[in-house]
N, C-alpha and C positions, 0 to 999 in steps of 0.2 A: 637883640642888639649884640649881646655877648657872642652868640653863634656867628653872626655876620663878621664880627671883628676877628674871631678865632679862625674862621675860614680863610680870611685874607692873609693872616700871618702864620698860618699852618701850625696851629697849636690846638690842644684840646680846650674847649670852652671853660672847663673847670679850672684851668691854669690862670685864668684872668680874674684877679681879685677886684673888688669894688674900687679900691683906691690905688691900684697899680697904675703907674705911668705907662700909658699905651705905647709911647715912643720907645721906652725902655724895653718893651716886649717885642719891638720890631715893626710897629705901625708907623710908616713914614707918611709924609704929607700927601703923596700921590695916592696911596691906599686910602687915607682918610677922606680924600676928595671923592674917591670911588664910592665910599660908604655914604657920603652926603648925597650923591647922585642916586644910589640904590634906594635910600630911604625916601628921597623925593618922589621916586617912581611909585613908592608904596604910600605916598600921601603925607609923609612926615618931613616937613621942611625945616631943616636946621641950618643955622648960620655957621659956616666953616670957621670964620674968625673967632667966634665965641667958643666953638669947640676946641680950637687951638689953645685958648686960655685955660681950659679945664680938661687936660688930656687923660682923664680917668673915666672908667665906666660910670662911676657914681656922678661925676660931673656931667657927662653926656645924658644920663637919665634925667638929671635935674633940668637940663635944657629942653629935653623932649617933653617932660611933664609941663614945664612952663608954656611951651608952645601949644600943647594939647589943651591946657587950661584956658589959654587965650582964645583958642578956636571955639571951645565950648561956651565961653562967656559971650563971645560975639554972636553966637547962634541963639542965645536966650533973650 
């Protein structure tokens, strides 16, 4: 996730802190939507509106974990 974000905003992945506001780092809504589409292609379906409410790497990881936990629970 960090690498994908960094690639879109043309910075080193290590420059993205867990709690950095991604918009402050240069991630605009169009690029964020591109990430949503990329991750959907990879099987991770995240809600763009919920991502916008938590514009940090930590926030997005939390959303991804919740989504993956829900999928695993539905399979059991």
